[in-house]
One Martini backbone bead per residue (centre of mass of N, CA, C, O) as a GRO file, in nm:
protein
  133
    1MET     BB    1   8.213   8.101   5.881
    2SER     BB    2   8.507   8.177   5.952
    3ASP     BB    3   8.790   8.034   6.049
    4ALA     BB    4   8.858   8.228   6.280
    5ALA     BB    5   8.579   8.224   6.416
    6ASN     BB    6   8.571   7.918   6.461
    7ILE     BB    7   8.823   7.891   6.634
    8TRP     BB    8   8.736   8.084   6.851
    9ALA     BB    9   8.471   7.936   6.928
   10LEU     BB   10   8.603   7.669   7.011
   11ASN     BB   11   8.783   7.781   7.231
   12HIS     BB   12   8.559   7.908   7.400
   13ARG     BB   13   8.403   7.644   7.447
   14VAL     BB   14   8.618   7.487   7.597
   15LEU     BB   15   8.657   7.690   7.827
   16GLY     BB   16   8.360   7.690   7.920
   17LEU     BB   17   8.340   7.390   7.991
   18VAL     BB   18   8.560   7.389   8.205
   19MET     BB   19   8.441   7.608   8.387
   20ASN     BB   20   8.170   7.464   8.438
   21GLU     BB   21   8.291   7.203   8.566
   22CYS     BB   22   8.437   7.401   8.805
   23ALA     BB   23   8.235   7.582   8.961
   24GLU     BB   24   8.203   7.430   9.234
   25GLN     BB   25   8.502   7.432   9.313
   26LEU     BB   26   8.532   7.736   9.316
   27ALA     BB   27   8.309   7.790   9.524
   28SER     BB   28   8.451   7.621   9.753
   29LEU     BB   29   8.694   7.853   9.733
   30ARG     BB   30   8.556   8.140   9.697
   31LEU     BB   31   8.531   8.154   9.367
   32GLU     BB   32   8.512   8.328   9.094
   33THR     BB   33   8.597   8.324   8.778
   34LYS     BB   34   8.717   8.617   8.756
   35GLU     BB   35   8.880   8.599   9.016
   36PHE     BB   36   9.074   8.387   8.919
   37PHE     BB   37   9.206   8.560   8.695
   38VAL     BB   38   9.301   8.782   8.879
   39LEU     BB   39   9.469   8.613   9.077
   40GLY     BB   40   9.663   8.493   8.843
   41GLU     BB   41   9.784   8.811   8.780
   42ILE     BB   42   9.926   8.941   9.031
   43GLU     BB   43  10.228   8.865   9.022
   44PRO     BB   44  10.286   8.992   8.726
   45CYS     BB   45  10.057   9.222   8.832
   46ARG     BB   46  10.065   9.468   9.097
   47TYR     BB   47   9.859   9.670   8.950
   48PRO     BB   48   9.543   9.757   8.882
   49ALA     BB   49   9.578   9.897   8.602
   50GLU     BB   50   9.751   9.668   8.479
   51LEU     BB   51   9.546   9.444   8.523
   52ALA     BB   52   9.323   9.556   8.344
   53LYS     BB   53   9.488   9.556   8.086
   54ARG     BB   54   9.568   9.253   8.078
   55LEU     BB   55   9.247   9.159   8.103
   56MET     BB   56   9.050   9.349   7.956
   57LEU     BB   57   8.928   9.540   8.187
   58PRO     BB   58   8.765   9.733   8.369
   59LYS     BB   59   8.862   9.907   8.639
   60ALA     BB   60   8.598   9.876   8.800
   61SER     BB   61   8.593   9.566   8.794
   62VAL     BB   62   8.865   9.516   8.929
   63THR     BB   63   8.794   9.658   9.191
   64VAL     BB   64   8.574   9.458   9.275
   65TYR     BB   65   8.744   9.201   9.276
   66LEU     BB   66   8.955   9.305   9.477
   67ARG     BB   67   8.767   9.358   9.711
   68ASN     BB   68   8.685   9.060   9.740
   69LEU     BB   69   8.976   8.941   9.776
   70VAL     BB   70   9.039   9.100  10.030
   71ALA     BB   71   8.797   9.000  10.204
   72LYS     BB   72   8.912   8.691  10.165
   73LYS     BB   73   9.234   8.705  10.195
   74PHE     BB   74   9.394   8.679   9.899
   75VAL     BB   75   9.452   8.990   9.919
   76ARG     BB   76   9.694   9.259   9.939
   77ARG     BB   77   9.748   9.593  10.027
   78GLU     BB   78  10.030   9.802   9.945
   79ILE     BB   79  10.258  10.024   9.987
   80ASP     BB   80  10.468  10.176   9.771
   81GLU     BB   81  10.791  10.259   9.834
   82GLY     BB   82  10.849  10.406   9.549
   83ASP     BB   83  10.521  10.499   9.565
   84LEU     BB   84  10.303  10.632   9.796
   85ARG     BB   85  10.044  10.652   9.588
   86ARG     BB   86  10.069  10.341   9.565
   87HIS     BB   87   9.927  10.017   9.519
   88ARG     BB   88  10.015   9.696   9.600
   89LEU     BB   89   9.984   9.363   9.511
   90VAL     BB   90   9.922   9.071   9.726
   91LEU     BB   91   9.962   8.744   9.763
   92THR     BB   92   9.844   8.526   9.970
   93SER     BB   93   9.848   8.222  10.111
   94GLU     BB   94   9.545   8.181  10.068
   95GLY     BB   95   9.548   8.263   9.770
   96ARG     BB   96   9.745   8.046   9.677
   97ARG     BB   97   9.573   7.802   9.754
   98ALA     BB   98   9.328   7.873   9.578
   99LEU     BB   99   9.476   7.892   9.310
  100ASP     BB  100   9.596   7.606   9.307
  101ALA     BB  101   9.326   7.452   9.331
  102ALA     BB  102   9.192   7.574   9.080
  103THR     BB  103   9.409   7.493   8.876
  104LEU     BB  104   9.384   7.190   8.923
  105ALA     BB  105   9.089   7.164   8.840
  106LEU     BB  106   9.123   7.277   8.552
  107SER     BB  107   9.344   7.084   8.459
  108SER     BB  108   9.184   6.822   8.495
  109SER     BB  109   8.959   6.892   8.299
  110PHE     BB  110   9.142   6.946   8.052
  111GLU     BB  111   9.283   6.669   8.046
  112LYS     BB  112   9.038   6.505   7.953
  113ARG     BB  113   9.050   6.636   7.669
  114LEU     BB  114   9.355   6.576   7.595
  115THR     BB  115   9.327   6.257   7.579
  116ARG     BB  116   9.217   6.274   7.274
  117LEU     BB  117   9.513   6.320   7.222
  118LYS     BB  118   9.798   6.291   7.092
  119ALA     BB  119  10.111   6.372   7.167
  120GLN     BB  120  10.160   6.527   6.901
  121GLU     BB  121   9.903   6.703   6.916
  122ARG     BB  122   9.968   6.843   7.182
  123ALA     BB  123  10.232   6.972   7.093
  124GLU     BB  124  10.103   7.131   6.860
  125LEU     BB  125   9.903   7.293   7.023
  126GLU     BB  126  10.109   7.433   7.204
  127ARG     BB  127  10.270   7.564   6.978
  128LEU     BB  128  10.037   7.728   6.852
  129LEU     BB  129   9.950   7.887   7.103
  130SER     BB  130  10.224   8.017   7.155
  131LYS     BB  131  10.230   8.168   6.884
  132LEU     BB  132   9.973   8.346   6.945
  133VAL     BB  133  10.100   8.480   7.210
   0.00000   0.00000   0.00000
């Protein structure tokens, strides 16, 4: 396996382990994993088509996730006053609470793994990941 593929696989594995550790907590918040990611991108990305592009998901999939999030009252659709043909997505206060609680759970789980690194290693990891983004 090439270095790049190995690094990617390790990163994916760490993220998968963290998500699996938090699956029950997300479920108790009435969130599926992919719904969490959609919910987390609504404030920086207010329109469904842009959200699909940002998350690199098919528009049809994003539509299903959004329908579920609206039904759970985590997201609200509003007519865009600047373009009455478009709907803008708004995170509700209930959605904010669920997102914050889910983020805290994931952060806590990830923190357990980060404690294995020295402060300098953590700083270097953050610097390198920021550089890749």
